[in-house]
C-alpha positions in Angstrom: -9.4 32.5 26.1 -9.5 36.3 25.8 -5.9 36.5 26.9 -4.9 34.0 24.3 -6.7 35.9 21.6 -5.2 39.3 22.6 -1.7 37.7 22.8 -2.2 36.2 19.3 -3.3 39.6 17.9 -0.2 41.2 19.3 2.0 38.4 17.7 0.2 38.9 14.4 0.7 42.7 14.6 4.4 42.1 15.2 4.7 39.9 12.2 5.7 36.9 14.4 2.8 34.7 13.2 0.5 35.1 10.2 -2.9 36.7 10.8 -6.0 34.6 11.6 -7.4 34.5 8.1 -4.1 33.1 6.8 -3.7 30.5 9.6 -6.7 28.3 9.1 -4.9 25.8 6.9 -4.2 23.3 9.7 -7.8 23.7 11.1 -9.2 22.9 7.7 -6.8 20.0 7.3 -7.9 18.5 10.6 -11.5 19.0 9.6 -11.0 17.1 6.4 -9.5 14.2 8.4 -12.5 14.2 10.6 -14.9 14.3 7.6 -13.0 11.4 6.0 -13.3 9.3 9.2 -17.1 9.5 8.9 -17.0 7.4 5.8 -15.4 4.5 7.8 -18.4 4.1 10.1 -21.0 2.3 8.1 -21.1 -1.6 8.0 -20.1 -3.2 4.7 -21.8 -6.1 3.0 -19.3 -8.3 1.2 -17.8 -5.9 -1.4 -20.6 -3.4 -1.2 -19.8 -0.2 0.7 -22.7 2.2 0.9 -20.5 5.1 1.9 -17.3 4.4 -0.1 -14.2 4.3 2.0 -12.3 5.6 -1.0 -13.9 9.1 -0.5 -13.0 9.0 3.2 -9.4 8.0 2.5 -9.2 10.8 -0.2 -10.3 13.4 2.4 -7.8 12.1 5.0 -5.0 12.1 2.5 -5.9 15.6 1.4 -5.9 16.8 5.1 -2.6 15.1 6.0 -0.8 16.4 2.9 -1.4 20.0 4.2 0.9 19.5 7.3 2.9 16.4 6.5 6.0 18.6 6.2 5.9 19.3 9.9 6.2 15.6 11.0 7.7 12.5 9.3 5.1 10.4 11.1 2.3 12.4 9.4 4.0 11.9 6.1 4.1 8.2 6.7 0.5 8.2 7.7 -0.5 10.0 4.5 1.5 7.3 2.5 -0.5 4.5 4.3 -3.8 6.2 3.7 -2.9 6.8 0.1 -2.4 3.0 -0.3 -5.7 2.4 1.4 -7.3 4.7 -1.2 -5.9 2.5 -4.0 -7.1 -0.7 -2.3 -10.6 0.8 -1.9 -10.7 1.6 -5.6 -9.6 -2.0 -6.4 -12.5 -3.1 -4.2 -14.9 -1.0 -6.2 -13.5 -2.4 -9.4 -14.0 -6.0 -8.0 -17.6 -5.3 -7.2 -19.0 -6.9 -10.4 -17.6 -10.2 -9.2 -20.6 -10.6 -6.9 -22.9 -10.6 -9.9 -20.7 -12.7 -12.2 -20.1 -15.7 -9.9 -22.7 -18.5 -10.1 -24.7 -20.0 -7.2 -22.2 -22.8 -6.9 -19.3 -20.4 -6.7 -20.4 -18.1 -3.9 -17.5 -19.0 -1.8 -15.5 -16.7 -4.0 -17.4 -13.8 -2.4 -16.3 -15.0 1.0 -12.7 -15.1 -0.3 -12.8 -11.7 -1.8 -14.4 -10.2 1.3 -11.8 -11.8 3.6 -8.8 -10.8 1.5 -9.9 -7.1 1.3 -10.8 -7.0 5.0 -7.4 -8.4 5.9 -5.5 -6.1 3.6 -7.4 -3.0 4.8 -6.9 -3.8 8.4 -3.2 -4.5 7.8 -2.9 -0.9 6.5 -5.4 0.8 8.7 -3.7 -0.1 12.0 -0.3 1.4 11.2 -1.9 4.3 9.3 -3.7 5.5 12.4 -0.7 4.6 14.6 1.5 7.0 12.6 -1.3 9.6 12.5 -1.5 9.6 16.3 2.3 9.6 16.7 2.5 12.6 14.4 -0.2 14.7 16.0 1.0 13.8 19.5 4.5 15.0 18.5 3.1 18.2 17.1 1.2 18.8 20.4 4.3 18.3 22.4 6.4 20.5 20.1 3.9 23.4 19.5 0.8 22.7 21.6 -0.8 24.0 24.7 -4.0 22.4 26.0 -3.9 19.6 23.5 -1.0 18.0 25.2 -3.4 16.8 27.9 -5.5 14.8 25.4 -4.1 11.3 24.7 -4.9 9.8 21.2 -7.6 7.1 21.3 -5.2 4.3 20.2 -6.8 1.3 21.9 -10.4 1.9 20.7 -9.1 2.7 17.2 -7.3 -0.6 17.0 -10.4 -2.5 18.4 -12.7 -0.8 15.9 -10.5 -1.3 12.9 -10.1 -5.0 13.7 -13.8 -5.4 14.5 -15.0 -3.7 11.3 -12.9 -6.1 9.2 -14.0 -9.2 11.1 -17.7 -8.2 11.2 -17.6 -7.5 7.5 -16.6 -11.1 6.8 -19.1 -12.6 9.3 -22.3 -12.5 7.1 -20.4 -14.1 4.3 -19.7 -17.2 6.4 -23.1 -18.4 5.2 -21.3 -19.5 2.0 -19.1 -21.8 4.1 -20.9 -25.2 4.7 -20.3 -27.0 8.0 -21.4 -30.5 9.1 -22.7 -32.1 12.3 -23.8 -35.5 13.3 -27.5 -36.3 13.1 -28.0 -38.1 16.5 -31.7 -38.7 16.0 -30.9 -41.4 13.4 -28.1 -43.0 15.4 -26.6 -43.9 12.1 -23.3 -42.1 12.5 -23.9 -40.3 9.2 -23.2 -36.7 8.6 -25.4 -34.3 6.7 -24.7 -30.8 5.5 -25.6 -27.9 7.8 -25.5 -24.6 5.9 -24.8 -21.3 7.7 -27.1 -19.7 5.2 -29.9 -20.6 7.7 -28.3 -18.0 10.0 -27.9 -15.3 7.2 -30.2 -12.7 8.8 -28.8 -13.2 12.2 -25.2 -12.8 10.9 -26.1 -9.7 9.0 -27.8 -8.2 12.1 -24.8 -8.9 14.2 -22.6 -7.2 11.6 -24.8 -4.1 11.6 -25.4 -3.7 15.3 -21.8 -4.3 16.5 -20.2 -2.3 13.7 -22.4 0.7 14.5 -21.8 0.2 18.2 -18.0 0.1 17.9 -18.2 3.0 15.3 -20.2 5.2 17.7 -17.7 4.8 20.5 -14.7 5.3 18.2 -16.0 8.4 16.3 -16.9 10.1 19.6 -13.4 9.7 21.0 -11.8 10.5 17.7 -13.9 13.7 17.3 -13.0 14.8 20.8 -9.3 14.3 20.0 -9.5 16.2 16.7 -11.5 19.0 18.3 -8.9 19.4 21.1 -6.3 19.8 18.4 -8.3 22.3 16.4 -9.2 24.4 19.4 -5.6 24.6 20.6 -4.8 28.1 19.3 -1.1 27.8 20.4 -0.7 24.7 18.4 -2.5 25.9 15.3 -0.7 29.3 15.2 2.7 27.8 15.6 2.0 25.0 13.2 0.7 27.3 10.5 3.7 29.6 11.0 6.1 26.7 10.7 4.4 25.4 7.6 4.4 28.9 6.0 8.2 29.0 6.4 8.7 25.5 5.1 9.4 25.4 1.4 6.9 23.2 -0.5 8.0 21.2 -3.5 5.1 22.0 -5.8 6.4 19.8 -8.5 6.3 16.7 -6.2 2.8 17.6 -5.0 1.6 18.0 -8.5 3.2 14.6 -9.5 1.5 12.9 -6.7 -1.9 14.3 -7.6 -1.5 13.6 -11.3 -0.4 10.0 -10.7 -3.6 9.4 -8.7 -5.7 11.1 -11.3 -4.2 9.1 -14.2 -4.7 5.9 -12.3 -8.4 6.7 -11.7 -9.0 7.6 -15.3 -7.3 4.5 -16.6 -9.3 2.2 -14.3 -12.5 4.1 -15.2 -11.9 3.4 -18.9 -11.5 -0.3 -18.4 -14.5 -0.4 -16.0 -16.8 1.3 -18.5 -17.2 -2.0 -20.4 -20.8 -3.2 -20.6 -21.9 -6.8 -20.3 -25.6 -7.8 -20.0 -26.9 -11.0 -18.5 -30.7 -11.4 -18.6 -30.9 -7.7 -19.2 -28.8 -6.7 -16.2 -25.5 -4.8 -16.8 -23.0 -6.7 -14.6 -20.5 -3.9 -14.6 -22.7 -0.8 -14.0 -21.5 2.6 -15.4 -21.7 4.0 -11.9 -18.3 2.6 -11.1 -16.4 4.5 -13.8 -18.6 7.6 -13.1 -17.4 7.7 -9.5 -13.8 7.2 -10.5 -14.0 10.0 -13.0 -15.7 12.3 -10.5 -12.9 11.6 -8.0 -10.3 12.3 -10.7 -11.7 15.6 -11.8 -12.1 16.8 -8.2 -8.4 16.0 -7.6 -7.5 17.9 -10.8 -9.6 20.9 -9.7 -8.1 21.0 -6.2 -4.6 21.2 -7.8 -5.8 24.1 -10.1 -5.5 22.0 -13.3 -9.2 22.2 -14.5 -12.2 24.5 -14.3 -15.2 23.9 -12.1 -17.6 23.2 -15.0 -16.0 19.8 -15.4 -17.0 18.9 -11.8 -20.6 19.9 -12.5 -20.7 17.7 -15.6 -19.0 14.8 -13.8 -21.6 15.1 -10.9 -24.5 15.1 -13.4 -23.1 12.0 -15.1 -22.6 10.2 -11.7 -26.2 11.0 -10.7 -27.6 9.9 -14.0 -25.7 6.6 -14.0 -26.9 6.0 -10.4 -30.5 6.4 -11.7 -29.8 4.1 -14.6 -28.3 1.4 -12.3 -31.5 1.4 -10.3 -33.7 1.3 -13.4 -31.7 -1.4 -15.0 -31.8 -3.6 -11.9 -35.6 -3.1 -11.5 -36.4 -3.5 -15.2 -34.1 -6.5 -15.7 -35.9 -8.4 -13.0 -39.5 -7.5 -13.9 -39.6 -6.8 -17.6 -36.7 -8.4 -19.4 -38.3 -11.8 -19.9 -41.5 -10.1 -21.3 -39.5 -7.8 -23.5 -37.6 -10.8 -25.0 -40.9 -12.2 -26.2 -42.1 -8.9 -27.6 -44.5 -7.7 -24.8 -45.6 -4.2 -25.7 -45.6 -2.8 -22.2 -42.1 -4.3 -21.4 -40.8 -2.8 -24.7 -42.0 0.6 -23.7 -40.2 0.4 -20.4 -37.1 -0.7 -22.2 -37.4 2.2 -24.6 -37.5 4.7 -21.7 -34.3 3.1 -20.3 -32.7 3.3 -23.7 -33.5 7.0 -24.0 -31.9 7.7 -20.6 -28.9 5.6 -21.6 -28.5 7.7 -24.7 -28.7 10.9 -22.7 -26.1 9.4 -20.3 -23.9 8.6 -23.3 -24.1 12.2 -24.5 -23.2 13.5 -21.0 -20.3 11.1 -20.9 -18.9 12.3 -24.3 -19.1 15.9 -23.0 -17.3 14.9 -19.8 -14.6 13.2 -21.8 -14.2 16.2 -24.0 -13.8 18.5 -21.0 -11.4 16.1 -19.4 -9.2 15.7 -22.5 -9.1 19.5 -23.0 -8.0 19.8 -19.3 -5.2 17.3 -19.9 -4.1 19.1 -23.0 -3.8 22.2 -20.9 -1.8 20.2 -18.4 0.5 19.2 -21.3 1.0 22.8 -22.4 1.5 24.0 -18.9 3.8 21.4 -17.5 5.0 18.8 -19.9 8.6 19.4 -21.0 12.2 18.6 -20.4 13.1 21.7 -18.4 11.3 24.2 -16.2 12.2 27.4 -18.0 9.3 28.5 -20.2 11.5 30.3 -22.7 13.5 27.1 -23.3 10.5 24.8 -23.5 9.1 26.9 -26.4 12.3 26.7 -28.3 13.5 23.1 -27.7 12.5 21.0 -30.7 12.5 17.7 -28.8 10.2 19.1 -26.2 7.8 20.4 -28.8 7.6 16.9 -30.5 7.0 15.3 -27.1 4.2 17.7 -26.2 2.6 17.3 -29.7 2.7 13.5 -29.4 1.0 13.6 -26.0 -1.6 16.0 -27.3 -2.4 13.8 -30.2 -2.7 10.8 -28.0 -5.1 12.6 -25.7 -7.4 13.5 -28.6 -7.1 10.0 -30.0 -8.4 8.8 -26.6 -11.4 11.1 -26.9 -12.3 9.9 -30.4 -11.9 6.3 -29.3 -14.1 7.0 -26.2 -16.8 8.4 -28.5 -16.7 5.3 -30.7 -16.7 2.9 -27.7 -19.6 4.7 -26.0 -21.6 4.8 -29.2 -21.1 1.1 -29.7 -22.0 0.4 -26.1 -25.2 2.4 -26.5 -26.1 0.5 -29.7 -25.3 -2.8 -27.9 -27.7 -1.9 -25.0 -30.5 -0.8 -27.4 -30.3 -3.9 -29.6 -29.4 -6.4 -26.8 -32.6 -8.4 -27.5 -31.9 -9.0 -31.2 -28.1 -8.8 -31.5 -26.4 -9.8 -28.3 -23.3 -10.6 -30.4 -22.6 -6.8 -30.5 -21.1 -7.2 -27.1 -17.9 -8.3 -28.8 -17.1 -5.2 -30.8 -18.2 -3.1 -27.8 -15.8 -4.9 -25.5 -12.9 -4.7 -27.9 -13.3 -1.0 -28.3 -13.6 -0.4 -24.6 -10.5 -2.6 -23.8 -8.6 -0.7 -26.5 -9.7 2.6 -25.0 -8.4 1.5 -21.6 -5.0 0.4 -23.0 -4.6 3.6 -25.0 -5.6 5.7 -21.9 -2.9 4.0 -19.9 -0.3 4.7 -22.5 -1.4 8.3 -22.9 -1.6 9.2 -19.2 1.7 7.3 -18.6 3.4 9.5 -21.3 1.9 12.6 -19.8 3.0 11.8 -16.3 6.5 11.0 -17.6 6.6 14.4 -19.4 5.6 16.3 -16.2 8.1 14.2 -14.3 10.9 15.3 -16.6 10.1 18.8 -15.8 9.8 18.6 -12.0 11.7 15.5 -11.1 11.0 13.3 -8.1 
């Protein structure tokens, strides 16, 4: 090890490879991949994912993007994981379905769970296949000791298939089966519901998912650590990437596309609908989506850190409101509806917190819109040359139109959030206020899609694909 270090110092001194403090990009990228894998370990319950896979996929995509230029297989793996990120976000958006469907329509939960498990497994298997192919290729091309470590392909395939199948298993309780009642010798059949095995199926899901996950993460961690500790591989890879021209425009477009998609979905998902006091589409969903969006913007240097702080506060506050709303709806809503003083006081506390959350949301939207205006000024335009962008009249009209659309979105967001807050406060007396609240929110989502689409197109005109 000392010989390797001294040799590396000589190479750095000779300018053959970059110094150590500049060659940690690949190490950090592999660490992000490892951190993202941790979010895939927990068992899921129908559409509920305690540790969202979306965060894990976002970390993996971020890590793979750092060295995808060195291997086409890594680039393909990043593409597959990016699709999995979108699928996971759709899964989060579909979460309210488990609250909307009635008792006689619970088979829809089984269908949704099965479909998402099937699609995720369909993409996970080739995603890790390309990841292992790419890293194995890099080990052979640049590596030293890491060549001796084979990728854990088999256990990865077993775990990815098992996690999808085990996720569906507890939901089989919604699938009725039949058997012959031999005690009556009547030849008649009576319904046997798998709901009687609900706890056993859930326990099987938890135990076997954690067992497979433990084996997989140990082997995956060993593989990643072998790559990270191979100084020959890391040094050569970082030197190669440093000499590889990076298309910053393409990277920026990829980030902005994901950001604009998250923001558009978040605006649609911010709609409120109360049934027996329970908000069926909790504000935690758009809060998480907005937090992911601003983190991606910040990582690309397109916004300041204060917007992440506000988004984090809003996410934490909405999480508290979800818990309170769920607890209060079950215990106090019926009493509040008949004017019980204690129940009304509990509802008043929730209304105050909701009003504070609305104020934080408006602040977050202001900071986000201001950041997008800066993106417009910095990037939107027909040509890359700054001196031409400031003189071209068509470019100026385009930038002004996008800026006006952004601030129109902010004003509409304020109006929609105010109406939603009023609706939640007066839900007992005027439930009909859901209609104007929903109309404003849907309009906000549609306008956001148009605005972010125009902004993305403007940036695309400058950088191209």
